[in-house]
SESE-619420 format. One line per field, with one value per atom (N, C-alpha, C): atom name; residue in three letters; x negated, z, y. Coordinates in steps of 0.05 Angstrom, whole numbers. Example, Ala and Ser with C-alpha at 12.3 -4.5 7.8 and 13.67 -1.06 7.14 Angstrom:
REM SESE-619420
tivex N|CA|C|N|CA|C .
seza ALA|ALA|ALA|SER|SER|SER .
X -264|-246|-264|-257|-273|-258 .
Z 156|156|156|142|143|157 .
Y -114|-90|-66|-45|-21|1 .
END
This chain:
REM SESE-619420
tivex N|CA|C|N|CA|C|N|CA|C|N|CA|C|N|CA|C|N|CA|C|N|CA|C|N|CA|C|N|CA|C|N|CA|C|N|CA|C|N|CA|C|N|CA|C|N|CA|C|N|CA|C|N|CA|C|N|CA|C|N|CA|C|N|CA|C|N|CA|C|N|CA|C|N|CA|C|N|CA|C|N|CA|C|N|CA|C|N|CA|C|N|CA|C|N|CA|C|N|CA|C|N|CA|C|N|CA|C|N|CA|C|N|CA|C|N|CA|C|N|CA|C|N|CA|C|N|CA|C|N|CA|C|N|CA|C|N|CA|C|N|CA|C|N|CA|C|N|CA|C|N|CA|C|N|CA|C|N|CA|C|N|CA|C|N|CA|C|N|CA|C|N|CA|C|N|CA|C|N|CA|C|N|CA|C|N|CA|C|N|CA|C|N|CA|C|N|CA|C|N|CA|C|N|CA|C|N|CA|C|N|CA|C|N|CA|C|N|CA|C|N|CA|C|N|CA|C|N|CA|C|N|CA|C|N|CA|C|N|CA|C|N|CA|C|N|CA|C|N|CA|C|N|CA|C|N|CA|C|N|CA|C|N|CA|C|N|CA|C|N|CA|C|N|CA|C|N|CA|C|N|CA|C|N|CA|C|N|CA|C|N|CA|C|N|CA|C|N|CA|C|N|CA|C|N|CA|C|N|CA|C|N|CA|C|N|CA|C|N|CA|C|N|CA|C|N|CA|C|N|CA|C|N|CA|C|N|CA|C|N|CA|C|N|CA|C|N|CA|C|N|CA|C|N|CA|C|N|CA|C|N|CA|C|N|CA|C|N|CA|C|N|CA|C|N|CA|C|N|CA|C|N|CA|C|N|CA|C|N|CA|C|N|CA|C|N|CA|C|N|CA|C|N|CA|C|N|CA|C|N|CA|C|N|CA|C|N|CA|C|N|CA|C|N|CA|C|N|CA|C|N|CA|C|N|CA|C|N|CA|C|N|CA|C|N|CA|C|N|CA|C|N|CA|C|N|CA|C|N|CA|C|N|CA|C|N|CA|C|N|CA|C|N|CA|C|N|CA|C|N|CA|C|N|CA|C|N|CA|C|N|CA|C|N|CA|C|N|CA|C|N|CA|C|N|CA|C|N|CA|C|N|CA|C|N|CA|C|N|CA|C|N|CA|C|N|CA|C|N|CA|C|N|CA|C|N|CA|C|N|CA|C|N|CA|C|N|CA|C|N|CA|C|N|CA|C|N|CA|C|N|CA|C|N|CA|C|N|CA|C|N|CA|C|N|CA|C|N|CA|C|N|CA|C|N|CA|C|N|CA|C|N|CA|C|N|CA|C|N|CA|C|N|CA|C|N|CA|C|N|CA|C|N|CA|C|N|CA|C|N|CA|C|N|CA|C|N|CA|C|N|CA|C|N|CA|C|N|CA|C|N|CA|C|N|CA|C|N|CA|C|N|CA|C|N|CA|C|N|CA|C|N|CA|C|N|CA|C|N|CA|C|N|CA|C|N|CA|C|N|CA|C|N|CA|C|N|CA|C|N|CA|C|N|CA|C|N|CA|C|N|CA|C|N|CA|C|N|CA|C|N|CA|C|N|CA|C|N|CA|C|N|CA|C|N|CA|C|N|CA|C|N|CA|C|N|CA|C|N|CA|C|N|CA|C|N|CA|C|N|CA|C|N|CA|C|N|CA|C|N|CA|C|N|CA|C|N|CA|C|N|CA|C|N|CA|C|N|CA|C|N|CA|C|N|CA|C|N|CA|C|N|CA|C|N|CA|C|N|CA|C|N|CA|C|N|CA|C|N|CA|C|N|CA|C|N|CA|C|N|CA|C|N|CA|C|N|CA|C|N|CA|C|N|CA|C|N|CA|C|N|CA|C|N|CA|C|N|CA|C|N|CA|C|N|CA|C|N|CA|C|N|CA|C|N|CA|C|N|CA|C|N|CA|C|N|CA|C|N|CA|C|N|CA|C|N|CA|C|N|CA|C|N|CA|C|N|CA|C|N|CA|C|N|CA|C|N|CA|C|N|CA|C|N|CA|C|N|CA|C|N|CA|C|N|CA|C .
seza UNK|UNK|UNK|UNK|UNK|UNK|UNK|UNK|UNK|UNK|UNK|UNK|UNK|UNK|UNK|UNK|UNK|UNK|UNK|UNK|UNK|UNK|UNK|UNK|UNK|UNK|UNK|UNK|UNK|UNK|UNK|UNK|UNK|UNK|UNK|UNK|UNK|UNK|UNK|UNK|UNK|UNK|UNK|UNK|UNK|UNK|UNK|UNK|UNK|UNK|UNK|UNK|UNK|UNK|UNK|UNK|UNK|UNK|UNK|UNK|UNK|UNK|UNK|UNK|UNK|UNK|UNK|UNK|UNK|UNK|UNK|UNK|UNK|UNK|UNK|UNK|UNK|UNK|UNK|UNK|UNK|UNK|UNK|UNK|UNK|UNK|UNK|UNK|UNK|UNK|UNK|UNK|UNK|UNK|UNK|UNK|UNK|UNK|UNK|UNK|UNK|UNK|UNK|UNK|UNK|UNK|UNK|UNK|UNK|UNK|UNK|UNK|UNK|UNK|UNK|UNK|UNK|UNK|UNK|UNK|UNK|UNK|UNK|UNK|UNK|UNK|UNK|UNK|UNK|UNK|UNK|UNK|UNK|UNK|UNK|UNK|UNK|UNK|UNK|UNK|UNK|UNK|UNK|UNK|UNK|UNK|UNK|UNK|UNK|UNK|UNK|UNK|UNK|UNK|UNK|UNK|UNK|UNK|UNK|UNK|UNK|UNK|UNK|UNK|UNK|UNK|UNK|UNK|UNK|UNK|UNK|UNK|UNK|UNK|UNK|UNK|UNK|UNK|UNK|UNK|UNK|UNK|UNK|UNK|UNK|UNK|UNK|UNK|UNK|UNK|UNK|UNK|UNK|UNK|UNK|UNK|UNK|UNK|UNK|UNK|UNK|UNK|UNK|UNK|UNK|UNK|UNK|UNK|UNK|UNK|UNK|UNK|UNK|UNK|UNK|UNK|UNK|UNK|UNK|UNK|UNK|UNK|UNK|UNK|UNK|UNK|UNK|UNK|UNK|UNK|UNK|UNK|UNK|UNK|UNK|UNK|UNK|UNK|UNK|UNK|UNK|UNK|UNK|UNK|UNK|UNK|UNK|UNK|UNK|UNK|UNK|UNK|UNK|UNK|UNK|UNK|UNK|UNK|UNK|UNK|UNK|UNK|UNK|UNK|UNK|UNK|UNK|UNK|UNK|UNK|UNK|UNK|UNK|UNK|UNK|UNK|UNK|UNK|UNK|UNK|UNK|UNK|UNK|UNK|UNK|UNK|UNK|UNK|UNK|UNK|UNK|UNK|UNK|UNK|UNK|UNK|UNK|UNK|UNK|UNK|UNK|UNK|UNK|UNK|UNK|UNK|UNK|UNK|UNK|UNK|UNK|UNK|UNK|UNK|UNK|UNK|UNK|UNK|UNK|UNK|UNK|UNK|UNK|UNK|UNK|UNK|UNK|UNK|UNK|UNK|UNK|UNK|UNK|UNK|UNK|UNK|UNK|UNK|UNK|UNK|UNK|UNK|UNK|UNK|UNK|UNK|UNK|UNK|UNK|UNK|UNK|UNK|UNK|UNK|UNK|UNK|UNK|UNK|UNK|UNK|UNK|UNK|UNK|UNK|UNK|UNK|UNK|UNK|UNK|UNK|UNK|UNK|UNK|UNK|UNK|UNK|UNK|UNK|UNK|UNK|UNK|UNK|UNK|UNK|UNK|UNK|UNK|UNK|UNK|UNK|UNK|UNK|UNK|UNK|UNK|UNK|UNK|UNK|UNK|UNK|UNK|UNK|UNK|UNK|UNK|UNK|UNK|UNK|UNK|UNK|UNK|UNK|UNK|UNK|UNK|UNK|UNK|UNK|UNK|UNK|UNK|UNK|UNK|UNK|UNK|UNK|UNK|UNK|UNK|UNK|UNK|UNK|UNK|UNK|UNK|UNK|UNK|UNK|UNK|UNK|UNK|UNK|UNK|UNK|UNK|UNK|UNK|UNK|UNK|UNK|UNK|UNK|UNK|UNK|UNK|UNK|UNK|UNK|UNK|UNK|UNK|UNK|UNK|UNK|UNK|UNK|UNK|UNK|UNK|UNK|UNK|UNK|UNK|UNK|UNK|UNK|UNK|UNK|UNK|UNK|UNK|UNK|UNK|UNK|UNK|UNK|UNK|UNK|UNK|UNK|UNK|UNK|UNK|UNK|UNK|UNK|UNK|UNK|UNK|UNK|UNK|UNK|UNK|UNK|UNK|UNK|UNK|UNK|UNK|UNK|UNK|UNK|UNK|UNK|UNK|UNK|UNK|UNK|UNK|UNK|UNK|UNK|UNK|UNK|UNK|UNK|UNK|UNK|UNK|UNK|UNK|UNK|UNK|UNK|UNK|UNK|UNK|UNK|UNK|UNK|UNK|UNK|UNK|UNK|UNK|UNK|UNK|UNK|UNK|UNK|UNK|UNK|UNK|UNK|UNK|UNK|UNK|UNK|UNK|UNK|UNK|UNK|UNK|UNK|UNK|UNK|UNK|UNK|UNK|UNK|UNK|UNK|UNK|UNK|UNK|UNK|UNK|UNK|UNK|UNK|UNK|UNK|UNK|UNK|UNK|UNK|UNK|UNK|UNK|UNK|UNK|UNK|UNK|UNK|UNK|UNK|UNK|UNK|UNK|UNK|UNK|UNK|UNK|UNK|UNK|UNK|UNK|UNK|UNK|UNK|UNK|UNK|UNK|UNK|UNK|UNK|UNK|UNK|UNK|UNK|UNK|UNK|UNK|UNK|UNK|UNK|UNK|UNK|UNK|UNK|UNK|UNK|UNK|UNK|UNK|UNK|UNK|UNK|UNK|UNK|UNK|UNK|UNK|UNK|UNK|UNK|UNK|UNK|UNK|UNK|UNK|UNK|UNK|UNK|UNK|UNK|UNK|UNK|UNK|UNK|UNK|UNK|UNK|UNK|UNK|UNK|UNK|UNK|UNK|UNK|UNK|UNK|UNK|UNK|UNK|UNK|UNK|UNK|UNK|UNK|UNK|UNK|UNK|UNK|UNK|UNK|UNK|UNK|UNK|UNK|UNK|UNK|UNK|UNK|UNK|UNK|UNK|UNK|UNK|UNK|UNK|UNK|UNK|UNK|UNK|UNK|UNK|UNK|UNK|UNK|UNK|UNK|UNK|UNK|UNK|UNK|UNK|UNK|UNK|UNK|UNK|UNK|UNK|UNK|UNK|UNK|UNK|UNK|UNK|UNK|UNK|UNK|UNK|UNK|UNK|UNK|UNK|UNK|UNK|UNK|UNK|UNK|UNK|UNK|UNK|UNK|UNK|UNK|UNK|UNK|UNK|UNK|UNK|UNK|UNK|UNK|UNK|UNK|UNK|UNK|UNK|UNK|UNK|UNK|UNK|UNK|UNK|UNK|UNK|UNK|UNK|UNK|UNK|UNK|UNK|UNK|UNK|UNK|UNK|UNK|UNK|UNK|UNK|UNK|UNK|UNK|UNK|UNK|UNK|UNK|UNK|UNK|UNK|UNK|UNK .
X 3003|3009|3037|3040|3066|3069|3091|3094|3121|3123|3148|3154|3177|3185|3209|3204|3224|3228|3246|3252|3282|3290|3316|3336|3360|3380|3384|3383|3388|3365|3341|3315|3306|3314|3304|3288|3291|3275|3280|3306|3314|3302|3301|3290|3260|3245|3217|3211|3229|3225|3231|3252|3258|3236|3228|3207|3182|3171|3148|3152|3176|3181|3182|3195|3198|3171|3154|3127|3109|3111|3095|3104|3130|3140|3131|3132|3124|3095|3079|3051|3044|3066|3061|3059|3065|3064|3090|3087|3111|3120|3144|3153|3180|3178|3203|3210|3233|3244|3265|3260|3280|3294|3320|3336|3344|3331|3334|3350|3363|3377|3407|3421|3451|3466|3457|3469|3455|3461|3445|3449|3426|3428|3406|3388|3365|3375|3396|3404|3412|3428|3436|3411|3393|3369|3352|3354|3340|3353|3378|3392|3411|3418|3437|3465|3478|3505|3526|3548|3571|3580|3583|3592|3574|3547|3529|3527|3531|3531|3554|3575|3599|3592|3571|3565|3543|3533|3510|3521|3517|3527|3502|3501|3479|3476|3449|3442|3459|3463|3478|3507|3517|3545|3546|3525|3525|3531|3557|3565|3556|3560|3553|3524|3507|3478|3469|3481|3473|3480|3504|3512|3496|3490|3474|3446|3433|3405|3403|3423|3419|3435|3455|3469|3492|3497|3517|3538|3562|3583|3579|3584|3582|3605|3599|3618|3629|3614|3622|3597|3602|3579|3577|3555|3550|3543|3533|3525|3496|3488|3458|3454|3433|3428|3398|3389|3360|3348|3328|3314|3293|3286|3266|3278|3298|3311|3292|3297|3283|3292|3273|3279|3262|3243|3223|3233|3258|3269|3289|3297|3319|3313|3290|3283|3286|3278|3279|3308|3324|3351|3372|3367|3387|3380|3357|3349|3362|3366|3377|3353|3350|3329|3338|3324|3333|3308|3306|3282|3255|3252|3228|3225|3245|3242|3262|3254|3271|3282|3307|3320|3334|3328|3340|3353|3379|3393|3398|3389|3391|3417|3426|3450|3442|3462|3458|3449|3431|3423|3441|3455|3472|3454|3465|3451|3466|3454|3466|3447|3455|3438|3415|3392|3368|3364|3379|3376|3398|3406|3428|3418|3417|3408|3432|3442|3464|3451|3465|3455|3445|3461|3454|3427|3424|3399|3374|3380|3356|3348|3368|3362|3346|3357|3345|3316|3312|3286|3266|3275|3258|3251|3271|3266|3247|3250|3231|3203|3199|3173|3162|3177|3167|3160|3176|3170|3144|3139|3116|3091|3093|3070|3062|3080|3073|3079|3095|3099|3077|3071|3049|3058|3085|3094|3085|3084|3082|3109|3110|3135|3139|3161|3171|3195|3194|3217|3228|3253|3268|3281|3272|3281|3299|3312|3328|3309|3320|3303|3289|3301|3289|3273|3261|3244|3255|3281|3296|3285|3277|3270|3240|3225|3197|3192|3171|3162|3132|3120|3091|3080|3097|3085|3084|3100|3100|3085|3080|3066|3038|3026|2999|2999|3023|3023|3032|3038|3046|3021|3017|2992|2995|3018|3021|3051|3057|3084|3083|3103|3107|3133|3130|3153|3161|3185|3195|3207|3200|3211|3220|3238|3248|3243|3243|3236|3260|3264|3283|3274|3281|3271|3280|3307|3316|3301|3294|3279|3252|3238|3211|3212|3232|3234|3238|3255|3259|3234|3217|3193|3174|3172|3154|3163|3190|3200|3192|3193|3187|3157|3139|3111|3107|3120|3117|3125|3148|3158|3137|3126|3108|3083|3073|3049|3052|3076|3082|3080|3085|3083|3058|3038|3011|3012|3030|3029|3016|2991|2974|2970|2973|2969|2995|2998|3022|3017|3032|3028|3055|3054|3079|3084|3108|3117|3137|3135|3154|3173|3200|3219|3236|3249|3268|3254|3229|3212|3218|3230|3237|3218|3195|3176|3156|3138|3114|3124|3146|3155|3161|3176|3182|3156|3138|3113|3098|3095|3081|3093|3120|3134|3128|3127|3121|3093|3073|3046|3040|3054|3049|3060|3082|3094|3079|3064|3049|3019|3007|2980|2959|2965|2944|2951|2971|2981|2973|2970|2964|2990|2994|3017|3010|3021|3012|3023|3046|3058|3081|3087|3110|3129|3151|3170|3188|3190|3208|3237|3253|3282|3290|3292|3295|3322|3330|3354|3351|3326|3322|3328|3321|3327|3357|3369|3398|3414|3406|3420|3417|3395|3390|3410|3423|3443|3469|3468|3492|3493|3516|3517|3501|3484|3468|3443|3436|3413|3392|3367|3347|3337|3322|3312|3291|3279|3260|3274|3300|3315|3315|3301|3300|3283|3267|3249|3228|3225|3206|3177|3158|3132|3119|3126|3116|3125|3152|3161|3150|3149|3138|3108|3095|3066|3062|3080|3079|3082|3103|3108|3082|3071|3047|3024|3020|2998|3004|3027|3034|3028|3035|3030|3001|2985|2955|2943|2954|2944|2947|2968|2973|2966|2964|2958|2937|2913|2893|2884|2892|2883|2904|2926|2948|2936|2941|2933|2958|2955|2976|2978|3002|3007|3036|3040|3066|3087|3111|3135|3160|3183|3207|3228|3239|3263|3285 .
Z 644|640|629|606|594|589|603|602|591|570|557|568|575|585|569|557|539|545|531|535|528|526|520|542|535|553|576|601|625|638|627|638|663|667|690|685|660|652|672|679|698|725|733|760|761|741|740|737|719|714|740|756|781|800|803|824|819|795|790|793|784|788|818|834|862|876|870|882|873|848|839|853|856|870|898|910|940|944|923|926|916|912|907|878|860|832|824|803|791|769|773|758|743|718|700|691|699|691|670|646|624|618|620|612|583|566|537|528|546|540|539|518|518|540|550|573|598|605|624|653|665|692|710|699|714|737|735|757|782|776|797|810|793|804|821|816|833|858|861|885|883|861|859|866|883|893|871|877|858|850|869|865|848|853|837|808|805|778|760|773|758|745|757|749|727|722|702|674|657|629|612|595|578|559|551|532|505|497|472|474|499|503|509|512|517|492|486|460|457|477|475|472|485|481|454|444|417|396|398|379|380|405|408|395|402|393|363|352|325|305|316|298|282|291|277|295|285|301|304|326|331|316|303|290|264|253|227|209|187|169|145|133|108|116|141|150|148|146|148|177|188|216|222|243|250|256|241|245|267|277|298|321|333|354|378|392|417|439|450|470|495|495|517|545|547|571|581|565|572|595|597|620|647|647|671|678|659|664|665|655|654|670|681|697|723|736|761|781|802|821|843|846|866|876|904|917|904|895|884|855|843|814|800|778|759|738|738|719|697|673|649|632|630|616|586|567|539|526|530|517|491|477|454|430|414|388|367|351|331|308|297|276|249|228|202|181|158|136|131|134|131|152|175|197|196|219|220|227|207|211|221|244|255|278|286|304|331|342|366|364|342|338|336|320|316|342|359|385|403|404|422|412|387|377|382|378|383|413|430|459|469|457|465|456|432|423|440|450|467|495|505|532|531|508|506|499|483|472|489|502|514|544|555|584|601|624|640|662|665|685|679|699|695|685|659|646|646|657|656|637|614|596|595|605|605|578|560|533|528|505|497|484|475|464|438|423|399|408|389|393|378|381|365|371|396|404|397|389|383|352|345|319|317|293|291|301|300|308|339|353|382|397|384|398|407|394|401|431|441|468|488|480|498|507|532|543|542|552|554|550|537|537|553|570|586|576|570|561|583|592|614|602|612|604|627|621|641|630|647|639|621|598|578|550|531|504|490|494|482|489|516|525|512|511|499|469|455|426|422|439|436|441|461|469|444|430|407|385|381|362|369|394|404|398|403|399|368|352|322|316|326|320|332|356|368|352|341|325|298|288|264|265|289|295|308|309|319|350|363|392|400|408|413|442|461|488|500|497|504|526|548|569|578|593|602|631|639|668|666|683|684|707|702|722|727|750|756|755|765|766|791|786|809|810|819|824|802|806|788|760|758|732|713|725|710|702|721|715|692|694|674|647|645|621|608|623|611|602|620|612|587|583|561|536|538|515|507|525|520|527|513|522|515|496|490|501|519|529|556|564|593|607|628|644|671|678|701|727|726|751|746|766|765|789|782|803|809|834|841|841|837|839|867|880|909|919|942|954|959|965|971|947|923|899|893|897|891|910|935|957|949|935|928|906|893|871|883|898|911|907|906|903|924|915|934|944|934|943|919|924|904|904|883|880|903|913|935|963|963|989|1000|1022|1035|1022|1002|987|1009|1007|1025|1018|1035|1031|1005|1000|976|950|948|923|920|942|942|933|944|936|908|896|867|850|859|844|846|869|873|857|855|838|809|800|771|768|786|783|782|799|799|773|760|734|712|712|692|699|726|736|758|752|772|791|785|803|825|824|844|872|893|919|933|944|958|986|994|1022|1029|1055|1063|1059|1053|1052|1046|1046|1043|1027|1008|994|997 .
Y -4866|-4894|-4898|-4911|-4915|-4946|-4957|-4984|-4992|-5008|-5015|-5044|-5050|-5076|-5086|-5111|-5122|-5151|-5164|-5193|-5198|-5223|-5230|-5221|-5216|-5206|-5226|-5214|-5231|-5244|-5238|-5250|-5235|-5211|-5196|-5172|-5160|-5137|-5114|-5109|-5088|-5093|-5118|-5125|-5117|-5124|-5117|-5086|-5073|-5045|-5030|-5037|-5024|-5029|-5053|-5059|-5043|-5044|-5028|-4998|-4987|-4958|-4950|-4966|-4960|-4962|-4983|-4985|-4962|-4954|-4931|-4904|-4901|-4878|-4878|-4902|-4905|-4895|-4899|-4893|-4864|-4848|-4820|-4813|-4832|-4825|-4812|-4794|-4782|-4803|-4813|-4836|-4828|-4835|-4832|-4860|-4870|-4897|-4891|-4903|-4899|-4925|-4924|-4947|-4944|-4960|-4958|-4983|-4997|-5021|-5015|-5021|-5014|-5026|-5049|-5062|-5051|-5027|-5012|-5023|-5033|-5043|-5032|-5014|-5006|-4988|-4972|-4955|-4974|-4994|-5012|-5027|-5035|-5048|-5028|-5004|-4983|-4979|-4988|-4985|-4960|-4950|-4927|-4937|-4921|-4930|-4929|-4944|-4944|-4917|-4900|-4873|-4857|-4860|-4846|-4856|-4883|-4895|-4883|-4877|-4865|-4837|-4824|-4797|-4797|-4821|-4822|-4825|-4804|-4807|-4810|-4832|-4837|-4814|-4809|-4788|-4792|-4816|-4822|-4813|-4808|-4800|-4770|-4757|-4729|-4712|-4711|-4701|-4671|-4654|-4626|-4622|-4639|-4637|-4645|-4667|-4676|-4656|-4644|-4624|-4600|-4591|-4567|-4569|-4593|-4596|-4604|-4618|-4627|-4608|-4594|-4576|-4590|-4616|-4631|-4644|-4648|-4661|-4690|-4700|-4730|-4744|-4767|-4783|-4770|-4751|-4739|-4743|-4756|-4764|-4745|-4747|-4731|-4702|-4698|-4672|-4667|-4643|-4634|-4627|-4639|-4633|-4634|-4623|-4622|-4649|-4655|-4681|-4680|-4656|-4653|-4636|-4645|-4628|-4624|-4602|-4596|-4615|-4629|-4649|-4649|-4631|-4631|-4626|-4614|-4607|-4627|-4647|-4665|-4682|-4693|-4711|-4694|-4670|-4654|-4647|-4642|-4632|-4653|-4677|-4698|-4724|-4725|-4749|-4748|-4772|-4775|-4782|-4767|-4774|-4792|-4814|-4835|-4848|-4845|-4857|-4850|-4826|-4816|-4823|-4836|-4845|-4828|-4816|-4800|-4821|-4824|-4844|-4830|-4838|-4828|-4851|-4851|-4872|-4862|-4877|-4868|-4876|-4901|-4911|-4924|-4934|-4950|-4934|-4945|-4935|-4949|-4932|-4944|-4957|-4978|-4992|-4989|-4991|-4989|-4999|-5003|-5014|-4994|-5004|-4988|-4966|-4969|-4950|-4930|-4920|-4901|-4873|-4856|-4828|-4810|-4817|-4801|-4784|-4762|-4744|-4758|-4776|-4789|-4804|-4818|-4834|-4815|-4793|-4775|-4762|-4754|-4743|-4763|-4788|-4808|-4814|-4818|-4825|-4802|-4777|-4754|-4753|-4759|-4759|-4781|-4805|-4827|-4818|-4809|-4800|-4780|-4760|-4740|-4750|-4769|-4781|-4797|-4812|-4829|-4814|-4794|-4782|-4756|-4742|-4717|-4715|-4732|-4730|-4739|-4728|-4736|-4755|-4761|-4780|-4807|-4824|-4853|-4862|-4873|-4881|-4911|-4919|-4946|-4948|-4961|-4961|-4989|-4992|-5017|-5020|-5038|-5039|-5062|-5063|-5086|-5106|-5128|-5149|-5140|-5121|-5111|-5087|-5074|-5050|-5027|-5022|-5003|-4975|-4971|-4943|-4936|-4956|-4952|-4952|-4939|-4939|-4934|-4937|-4935|-4909|-4889|-4862|-4860|-4875|-4873|-4896|-4917|-4938|-4932|-4912|-4905|-4894|-4886|-4875|-4896|-4920|-4942|-4956|-4956|-4971|-5001|-5009|-5040|-5046|-5068|-5079|-5104|-5107|-5130|-5144|-5169|-5185|-5204|-5202|-5218|-5243|-5266|-5293|-5308|-5327|-5346|-5374|-5394|-5422|-5434|-5423|-5433|-5430|-5446|-5445|-5420|-5412|-5388|-5363|-5362|-5340|-5336|-5361|-5362|-5357|-5368|-5362|-5331|-5320|-5290|-5274|-5284|-5271|-5271|-5294|-5296|-5276|-5273|-5254|-5225|-5219|-5193|-5188|-5207|-5205|-5198|-5213|-5209|-5179|-5171|-5142|-5122|-5128|-5109|-5107|-5129|-5129|-5115|-5117|-5103|-5073|-5063|-5034|-5026|-5045|-5041|-5037|-5051|-5050|-5077|-5075|-5099|-5108|-5089|-5097|-5107|-5135|-5147|-5168|-5167|-5185|-5197|-5218|-5233|-5232|-5233|-5238|-5259|-5279|-5302|-5297|-5299|-5294|-5319|-5320|-5343|-5370|-5370|-5395|-5411|-5435|-5451|-5476|-5471|-5495|-5498|-5519|-5523|-5530|-5545|-5555|-5530|-5511|-5487|-5472|-5470|-5455|-5469|-5495|-5510|-5508|-5509|-5505|-5480|-5457|-5432|-5430|-5439|-5439|-5455|-5477|-5494|-5480|-5464|-5451|-5426|-5414|-5390|-5393|-5413|-5421|-5398|-5380|-5360|-5332|-5332|-5305|-5301|-5275|-5269|-5265|-5283|-5282|-5269|-5246|-5231|-5241|-5255|-5264|-5283|-5299|-5317|-5308|-5298|-5290|-5312|-5320|-5345|-5337|-5357|-5355|-5357|-5334|-5333|-5321|-5328|-5316|-5286|-5276|-5248|-5231|-5240|-5224|-5226|-5249|-5253|-5234|-5232|-5217|-5187|-5178|-5152|-5142|-5161|-5153|-5146|-5124|-5113|-5083|-5071|-5042|-5027|-5007|-4992|-5005|-5029|-5042|-5045|-5038|-5039|-5068|-5075|-5102|-5108|-5086|-5091|-5090|-5085|-5085|-5114|-5117|-5142|-5163|-5155|-5175|-5186|-5211|-5223|-5216|-5222|-5213|-5226|-5252|-5265|-5251|-5246|-5232|-5205|-5189|-5162|-5163|-5183|-5186|-5192|-5209|-5214|-5189|-5173|-5147|-5130|-5128|-5111|-5121|-5146|-5157|-5151|-5154|-5146|-5118|-5100|-5072|-5067|-5079|-5075|-5084|-5103|-5114|-5094|-5079|-5059|-5030|-5025|-4998|-5001|-5009|-5016|-4994|-4968|-4947|-4943|-4958|-4956|-4966|-4950|-4959|-4971|-4995|-5008|-4999|-4994|-4988|-4998|-5003|-5014|-4993|-5003|-4986|-5003|-4990|-5006|-4990|-5005|-4994|-5012 .
END
């Protein structure tokens, strides 16, 4: 099962990515959580401590690795380098294991006119393709609002895209743009999760804005989730039964073979 999670910045992509990853790991699944958002927050949402966070170096900053695999120096242009670098061992060697979840932080993909064919980008794109198409882990990919890491060649391996929205017009407009981009690359199984929902008015606003879309859950704007935003605490740390139940129902919607059992992170 490969799940891509997208949405406008700040809507709660990392919250959902971490919750699903932890629940899947709790149930005995081999989980690889990939932070593909330049504003990397997934480690903190998983409950990685401040000290551990300092030790995590994004793949895009692993200069020796990039140069070894591509045969080119970082930040030097006009070079000839490998366009199909060996990447199959990177997740095993560079992921951080936390609470049963293997976390891999990719870092930023550089942009340029017509795309940036630099060593860092080539390595990351090859890595993402390998993770989606060939890894047997349950993959949760926390993405930015765009789909920079995906392409037509890799979308065939993505089972579902979840777009996180909040009750605001900018969030919903951004979600519609993501849907358009996803369909352009033939990613058709797209569903929504609403976050920061404060009462029926917010819920009705989102439902009216997305009348033809499948909304898997409405996550309330609660103190339990706000309190979890502390160093060393995961999003499930202290989550009340209602919030945890919503996360579990979302997981069952996209991964119906998952068996629910009690646990705590």
